[in-house]
C-alpha positions, -999 to 999 in steps of 0.1 A, spaced: -394 -40 -391 -368 -34 -363 -394 -27 -337 -405 -64 -341 -372 -76 -326 -378 -82 -289 -368 -106 -260 -382 -137 -278 -363 -130 -310 -331 -123 -291 -334 -156 -272 -341 -175 -305 -312 -159 -322 -288 -168 -293 -299 -204 -296 -292 -205 -333 -257 -190 -328 -250 -219 -304 -267 -246 -326 -267 -236 -362 -287 -258 -386 -313 -268 -360 -348 -278 -367 -379 -263 -351 -385 -294 -330 -349 -294 -317 -351 -257 -309 -384 -262 -292 -368 -287 -268 -344 -260 -256 -369 -230 -258 -373 -210 -226 -381 -176 -242 -414 -157 -240 -441 -163 -266 -442 -189 -294 -409 -200 -309 -423 -203 -344 -435 -167 -343 -401 -155 -331 -383 -174 -359 -407 -160 -385 -400 -124 -374 -362 -131 -374 -365 -144 -409 -385 -114 -420 -358 -91 -406 -331 -110 -424 -314 -122 -392 -322 -159 -398 -318 -181 -429 -338 -212 -436 -322 -242 -452 -346 -262 -475 -353 -297 -465 -377 -319 -445 -378 -306 -418 -363 -272 -427 -333 -261 -406 -326 -226 -392 -293 -208 -392 -284 -174 -377 -272 -149 -403 -234 -141 -403 -222 -113 -381 -213 -92 -411 -250 -94 -422 -261 -83 -387 -235 -55 -388 -249 -44 -422 -284 -44 -408 -273 -23 -378 -256 2 -402 -288 4 -421 -306 10 -389 -282 38 -379 -285 54 -413 -323 53 -410 -320 70 -375 -297 96 -390 -321 104 -418 -349 107 -392 -328 130 -371 -321 152 -401 -358 153 -410 -366 164 -375 -340 192 -377 -355 204 -410 -390 204 -394 -377 223 -364 -361 249 -386 -392 253 -407 -412 257 -375 -389 284 -362 -390 303 -396 -428 301 -396 -429 317 -361 -400 342 -367 -425 370 -365 -437 360 -330 -412 367 -303 -420 344 -273 -405 371 -251 -432 395 -262 -463 374 -266 -473 340 -253 -506 321 -256 -523 301 -228 -551 277 -238 -578 260 -218 -601 275 -192 -581 265 -161 -548 277 -176 -565 310 -186 -580 315 -151 -546 309 -135 -529 333 -159 -554 361 -152 -550 356 -115 -512 357 -118 -512 389 -138 -535 406 -114 -514 395 -84 -482 407 -100 -494 443 -97 -475 463 -71 -485 499 -80 -514 498 -104 -538 474 -120 -557 487 -151 -585 468 -168 -611 467 -195 -641 447 -182 -662 429 -208 -669 394 -220 -654 368 -220 -658 365 -182 -635 342 -163 -652 345 -130 -664 380 -121 -666 372 -83 -631 356 -82 -614 384 -101 -632 409 -80 -620 392 -48 -584 395 -61 -591 432 -69 -603 438 -33 -571 422 -19 -549 444 -41 -568 475 -31 -565 466 6 -527 462 0 -525 497 -14 -524 489 -51 -543 514 -72 -570 500 -94 -586 517 -125 -612 498 -145 -633 508 -175 -665 488 -176 -684 478 -207 -722 479 -205 -723 441 -204 -703 441 -172 -730 462 -156 -758 441 -170 -742 408 -161 -761 391 -133 -745 403 -100 -723 427 -119 -735 460 -106 -734 451 -69 -698 438 -74 -688 470 -91 -703 490 -63 -683 470 -37 -651 476 -56 -657 514 -59 -663 515 -21 -631 496 -16 -612 523 -35 -614 513 -72 -616 541 -97 -643 531 -122 -655 545 -155 -679 532 -181 -682 531 -219 -710 516 -239 -686 493 -259 -650 483 -252 -628 467 -278 -615 438 -256 -611 425 -221 -577 432 -205 -558 433 -173 -525 453 -172 -502 452 -142 -477 480 -136 -470 484 -174 -450 452 -171 -474 427 -185 -510 425 -198 -533 396 -204 -561 396 -230 -587 367 -226 -600 358 -260 -634 346 -272 -636 308 -276 -624 296 -309 -641 273 -335 -637 242 -312 -648 261 -281 -614 263 -264 -608 293 -243 -575 311 -245 -556 342 -235 -527 363 -248 -500 375 -224 -480 405 -236 -447 413 -220 -427 446 -221 -426 457 -257 -440 483 -282 -472 462 -282 -476 466 -244 -469 504 -248 -496 506 -274 -521 488 -251 -513 513 -223 -518 542 -248 -552 527 -257 -562 524 -221 -553 560 -213 -572 572 -243 -604 553 -235 -600 563 -198 -601 599 -208 -632 593 -229 -651 572 -203 -676 586 -178 -667 583 -141 -690 561 -120 -699 576 -87 -722 553 -68 -740 562 -35 -719 556 -4 -748 538 12 -780 522 -2 -801 520 29 -826 545 45 -839 558 12 -809 581 8 -802 589 -29 -836 578 -40 -865 596 -56 -890 590 -28 -921 588 -51 -906 560 -72 -880 543 -49 -853 545 -75 -817 551 -65 -808 580 -88 -771 573 -85 -775 537 -97 -799 549 -124 -773 572 -139 -748 543 -140 -772 521 -158 -781 548 -183 -744 554 -190 -740 517 -196 -766 517 -223 -789 492 -207 -825 490 -219 -854 501 -196 -862 464 -190 -826 457 -179 -825 488 -157 -858 477 -140 -843 443 -133 -811 457 -118 -829 483 -96 -857 460 -87 -887 482 -97 -913 481 -124 -906 488 -160 -930 517 -162 -916 532 -131 -882 533 -147 -896 548 -179 -913 576 -159 -881 584 -139 -860 585 -170 -884 608 -188 -884 631 -157 -846 631 -156 -843 639 -193 -868 668 -190 -850 682 -159 -816 681 -177 -829 692 -211 -814 660 -226 -825 646 -259 -813 610 -254 -811 586 -225 -773 585 -227 -770 622 -229 -791 624 -197 -768 599 -180 -737 619 -190 -751 652 -179 -763 638 -146 -730 621 -140 -710 653 -145 -735 673 -125 -730 648 -97 -692 652 -100 -692 690 -101 -716 693 -71 -698 667 -50 -689 683 -17 -653 685 -7 -659 662 22 -672 634 0 -709 639 7 -736 628 -18 -744 652 -46 -780 660 -56 -798 654 -89 -820 682 -103 -853 673 -88 -838 669 -53 -826 705 -51 -862 719 -53 
């Protein structure tokens, strides 16, 4: 009820202190407060700050100061109880989160906050940026632009790409640009998460949107958890297949002339686990052309599966790469 006492009620109470036992008409003649006097008196009466003497017309009297003091003490006691309740809630909250150290893990929520956090972690790298690239995508072009800036500044970049990163619209050309800029890239058909790790000092893991569609990310600071993420990255890096794309894509170099397929890109797409239809879209040739070229590649390499053909072709490219960095040949090009 105390929140009902405002300027109007204070003005009415002051009047009654000066003129106790006053009628409503008499008070109205002296009234200069905001709002209606009758409403203010009714609220004072409800709060116990004004007494009404029976009669015609009734007369109003302000409550004694000891009554007001008692009401204030009650108010103070209520505030103290509220304060104690807040302290109990705070302690319960801390106990519930005792297993989550804010110095180890923090959560950012919302698309804009997540994008800013990813960018901050990337730009904090001074020696090396390691990443797993797969959905959810913040903005492939914007993160790639930051990667290029870091590479230009001498920061080493190592990235393992999931097949979806290659299949994503515009994904392969972006990956090619980063490799040419100096990024070390490898591919696995399926990554466990998306992650950026800067200098083994912090990592950020963008999460899939929750039940209400809100995007979020987890930031991990130096801890045993961060060490485990680094171990995971190194383990998957050793298992992943290196991506070696053609240095140039013009003039027909690196292509099978009868089909106009860039063999280097074909190997990358095979390793990524893309379907023939998806490979045809990425390379820009017909579906049947892709099927024929894959069949030829599998036959030349003695591979039983598409992925096996991609792995064998990739390692054959790597082992036959000239010391000066020239383009290696695939089987049918050495005839």
